[in-house]
N, C-alpha and C positions, 0 to 999 in steps of 0.2 A: 504493500500500500504506499502510495506517495504521500509523504507528510508535509503539510503546509508549514508546520513549525520548523522543520529541519531544513527546508529548502532555503531558508534565510541564511544558512551558512554559506551559501554561494556568494553572498555579498559581505565583505569584510569592510568595516568602517575605518576609513583613513582620513587624514586632514582634508578638508573640503576646499580651502582657499588655495587656488593654484593660479599662477600668473601665466599668460600665454601671449606672445608677441609675434607679429607676422608682417612680412613685406612680400608682396606678390611677385612671383615669377612663374614660368610655365612648367619647367621640368623638375621632377623630384631628384634630389641629390643622391650621389652614389656613396656607398660605404667604402672604408678603407679595405681593399681586397687583401692586405696583409694581416688583417685581424685573425687572431688565433685562439681567442678566449671562448668562442662558441664552436660547436661541432662544425667541421668543415665539410663541404660538399664538392663533388667534381662537376656539378652543374648538369646540364642536359635535361632540366626539368621544365614542365609547363605548369604555371601557377596562375590562378585566378584570384584577384583581390576584389571582394564584394563588399561594397559599402552602402549602408542604409542612409537614405536621404529623406526619410519620411518626416512629417511635421513634428512628431513627438520629440525628435532630437533637438528641437529648439530649447527644450527645458531639461531633457535627460542628459544632453551633451552640449551645453551652451558654448563651450570653447573648442568644439570640433575635435575632440581627442581621438575619435575613431579615424578621422582623416590623417592626423598626425601619425598614428599607429600604422595606417596603411602605407604612408610615405616611407616610414622607417623600414618596414618590411620590404618594400620594393628596393630600398637602398642596399639591402643585404643579399639581394639576387646578383647573379653573375651576368654582367652585360657583355655584349660582343667585344667591347674594348678591354674587358678584364679577362677574357678567355685566353689562357696560355698555360703552358707546363702541364698538359694533360687535362685541363679544365675546359668544359664546354659551356657555351653561353646558355643561359636560361631564357625562357620565353615567358612573358607575362601578359595578362589581360586585366583591364579594370572595368568593373561592372557597378553601375549606380542603380539602386532600386528604391521605389516608393510604392505607388499603385502598380507601376509596371517597371520593368527592368530596361536599362539602356547600357549597351556596351560603349563606354566612352574612350576606351583604348583597346583596339583589336589586338589579338595575340601578336606580340612583337618583342623587340629588344627593350629590356627594362630601363635602359638609359633614356629612352624617349617617352616613358610612361607620363601621363598627365592625370591630375585629379581635379582639374578645373571643372566648375559647374556643379559640384556636389553640394547641395544646399540642405535645408531642412523644411520640406514642404510636401504635402500630399499624404496619402495613406501608407499602409505597410503590407507588402506582399513579399516575404522573405523567400518563399518558394520560387517566385519569378526571378529573383536574383540568382539563386542557385542553379535554376534551370538554364538561364542565359549563360552562366559560367560553364556548365557542362557542355552546352552546344558549342561555345567558342573553343573549348579545349579538344573537342572531338571533331571539328569542322573539316580538318584534313584527314580524310579516311585512310591515307597511306601512312599516316604518322602514328606511331605507338603511343597510346595513352596510359594503359594499365601499368601501375607501379611507378610511374614517373610524373604523375599529375597530382596536384593538390589545390584545394579551394580553402581560402581563409575568409570568414565572414565576420564583419564588424557591424554590430547592431545593438539597438536597445531592447530588442526581443519583444516589442509590442505588436504581436500578430495574433489575431483571434482564431485563425484557421490553421490547424496543424497538419491535417491530412495531406494536402498537397506537398508540404515540405517533407513529410515522411516519405512520400513517393519519390521525390528527387534525391533524398538521402539514400534510399534503397537503390535507385539508379546509379548514383555515384559509387556505392559499394560494388555493384555488379561490374562497373567499368574499371574498377581498381583505382578510384580516385579518393584520396584521403581528404576529410573535411574537418577543419578546425573552426570553432565558434568563439568569439570573444564578445561578451554581452556587457553593455553599459546600462546600469539600472534596469535589470530585466524584469519583464512582466510575463513569466511563463504561463502558457495556456493550461487548461485542465489536463492535457495529455502530456505534461512536461517530462514524466518518467519515460515515455516512449521516445520523446525527442532526445533525451540524453542518451538513451540506449542506441538509437539510430546513429547519432554522431559518433559514439564510441566504436560502433561496429564497422565504421569506415576506416578505423585506425586512427582517427583524429582526436582532437582535444576539445573539451568544453570547459571554459573558464569565465569567471566574472572579472570585469575591470571596474575599479571603483575610484581611481584617481589618476592624475597625470603620470605619477611614478609607475602606477600599476599598468598603464597601457603600454609603457615602454617594456615593462617586464613581460607582458603578454607576447610581444614580438620575440623576445628571447626564449620564452617557453615554447612557442611553435617551432622556432629553429632548432631548439635542443631536442624536442620530441621527434622532429623530422617532418618537413613539409610533405615529403612523398616517400614511397617505398624505396627510392633510390638512395636516400640519405643513410648516413652511417649506421651500422648494425646496432649500436647502443641506443639509437633513437627509435628502435622498434616499438610498435604499439604495446607489445607484451613486456618490454624492458623497463628499467627504472625511469621514473619521471622526475625531472628537476623541480624543486620547489623555488618560488620566488615570492618575496615579500609583498603582501597586498593582493595576491591572487588566491581564489578558491577554485580547486580543480575537481572535476567529477571522475569517478572510476567505478568499476564493477568487480565483484569477486564472489567466488563460491568455494566450498570445501574441496572441489575437484580441481580447482585451479591453484597455481602457486600464489603466495601472498603478494599483493600489490606493494611495490616498493617506491618510495619517494626520497629523493636525495637532496642533501644541502651541505655546502661547504661553510662551516662556522668559521668566523673570522678571528676570534681570539678572546682572551680573558674579559669577562664582563658582559658580553653580548647576551641579551635576554631573548629567549625564543619561546613562541606560543604556537603549538600545534592543536588543531581541532579537527575532530572526525565526526561526521554525522551520517548515520544510516538512513537511507531514504526508502528502504523496501522491507522494513520490519525485522531485519537481520540483527543478531548480536555480533559485534565486531570486536576482535582482539587487536589491540594496537601496541606496537613495540618500537621503542627508540634505541637504535644501536650505534655504537662507535665502530665503523667498519674497519678502520686500520687496526684498532686494538682488539677487534673481534670480540666485543663484549656488549651485553645489554646495559643500557643506561636506565630505562624505566619502562614499565608496562602498565596498561590499563585496559578496561573493557567498557563498551558503550553502556550507558545506564538505561533505565526503562523508557526514557524519551528518545533514545537512540544516539545520544550525545556522549562524546569523550574528549578529554582535553589533557594535554601534557605541557607543563612549563619546565623550561630548563635554562639555567645559566651556565654559559660556557666558561670553562676555566683555561682552556688553550685552543688553538686552532684545531679543528676536528672535521673529519669527513663523517657526516651523520646519514643514517638511513631510517626512515619511518616505514615500518611494515604493517599492513593491514590484512588480516585474515579472518576467516569465519569457519564455523563448523556446519553451517547451513548448506545443504546440497544445492538448493536453488540459487542461481545467480542473482545478486542484488546490487543496487546502486548505493553509492556513498559519495560524500564530498570530503575533501581535505583542504582545510584552510591554514594559512601560515602567516606569521608576522614576526618581525625582529625589531629590537630596540634600535638597531642601526637603519631601519627603513629599507628602502630599495638601494640606497647608496649608489655608487657608480657601477658596481659589479653586477647589477641586475640589467645593465645594458652596456656591457663592456666594449661592445663593437658598434655602438650607435653611429650611424652615418651623420655627415654634417647636418645640423639641425634643419629640418624642412622649413622653409620660409614662405611657401606658397600657400599657406593656410590663411584664411581671411584674418585681417587685423582686427580682432575683437577685443583687444585690450585686456582689461581684467575681468574675469568671469569666476563664477562660483558654481561648480558642479553640485549635483545632489549630495546632501550631507548624509543621507541614510543609505541609499543604494538598496533599499529593501525591495524584494520582489513583491508585486501586488497581483492578486488574483481578482478578476472581475467578481464584484459582489461580496468579497471577503473583507476588504480593508486590511491595512497593515498591523492592526491590533493583534491579529492572530499569529503574527510572525515573531521569531525571537532571534537574537543575535548572540553567539557564544560569548560568555563573560570571560574576563581575565585576560583579554587581548592586550598586547603591548603596542602602544601607538608609536609609530616611527616619528623622528624629528621632522619638522617641515624643512624642505629644501627646495631650491629652484631647479627645475628640470625643463627639458625641451627647449623652446626658443629663449626662455628666460635665461637659462644656463649659457646658451650661445652668446647672448648679449653681454652677460658678465664676463665670460671668458675672453671676449674680444674687446674688453674695455679700452685698452690702450689705442685701439684703432678707430674708436667711435668719433664721429663728428660731434660738434656742440649740440646739434639738434637731437642726436640720439642720446647724448648724455642727459639732456633735459627730459626726454621721454622715459629713460630708465629711472630718473629721479621721481617723476610723476607716478610711475608704477610702484616704486618703493613706498611713496607716501600712501598710495591707495592700499597697498598690502598692509602697511602699519595700521591704517584705519580699519581694515577688515578684522585685524586681530583684537 
C-alpha cells in the first residue's frame, strides 16, 4: 500500500532562499572534458533532456532551477569537439512540454544545444514529453537505441493523468532506454507507486530536488548512476547508488534480491550525517550503516510501525560509507532514502560543474518553495510528514551566484553594483 505519510520523505527541507543571476546567450556551456571526479564515459550515447514548461512552474520553480540543471547536464555530455582518445561524441535532444511537447533541439551535437523558449505557461502532459523524446531518439531506424540511450525528465510532477506516462515508460523499457526523473515540489498522482516502479524498471532514477544545491546534485546523481547502459559497470541499475546531500532517492527491494546499497564519502571529523529510510509498500526494512574500508558495521536499525527509520552519525575521520537496505519480505516493495550532511552539498556534490549557465532568464532573487511537500488532490499537506532530526546544511551561493563571486576581479562596476544589490536582498531575506 502506498503511504501518503511516507511519500513526504521524497522531499527534504533545505534552505529556501537561493540567489540566481543570469545573462542571456544562446548556447549551453561545455564542461571541462578533463574532469575525473565523476564516472567517465566513452560517449556514443543518445540523450534526451525533457524539461517541464507548464504554468505550475511559475510558483514551484520560480528561479528556473530545472533549466539550470538541464544546462549543467548537457554540459557534461561529450561534444564533437571533445571527442578524442577513444571517446565518441554524444548526441542530445531537448524537449519542452506543457499541454503538448515540442522538440526545441533535434538530436545533434551537445555543443549546439539551446534551451531558449522554455517558459512556465500552459497545462502539464509529462507523457507527451517522454513520447516526443523516445520518438526523437529512435527516428533514425538504422541507428542503435537499446543500451545507449537515456531520457532525463525535469518536472514539478503536477500531472493528473498517469496511465499515458506509464505506457511511455513501458515503451522506453522495451526499447532499452533508461529514464531518470528529477521532481521539483512534486505532486504525485494517486498511482505514484506505479510511477516509481515504472521509472526504476527502466534502470533509471527517481529523485526529488528541493533547492539550488540539490538540483546540481541531481545532475551528478544521474551521471554517477549512469545515463545509459553504456556507462561504467559500477553505475549499473543493480549496483551501488551514490548519495548526495539534499536528494531523496527511490528504490525497491525484496528478500530474493540483494540488499540495496547507497554510498557516501564522508569528508572528515565533525561532519554530521542524517540518513532516513521510509517504506512505501508496507514492508519492514532493515537498515545498516557500514564503514566499507574497515569492513565493519557502524549502526543498524529497523523501520518502525509507520515505516520510518533514521540513522544519525557524526564522522570522526574520512570514511567510505555504505547504507544497506534489505527486507525479509518476499514481495518487492518501494522505499525512499533521504540524506543530509552538516556540510551541505559543498562543492563535491558538483565537482565537475560546467561553466555556470548564463542563458537562464535574469530573474534576480527568487525564493523556491520552502516545504517541497508533495500534495495529493483533495488531501492537503496536513496528512504528510517530514522525517525529523535532519541536519540543515549551511547556506551557500551556488550556480550563477557562485560564478559571479568567483569572477569578482573581472567584474565591471555595473556588475559589482548588481552583486551588491543581490547581497542586500539576500540579507533582507534572512
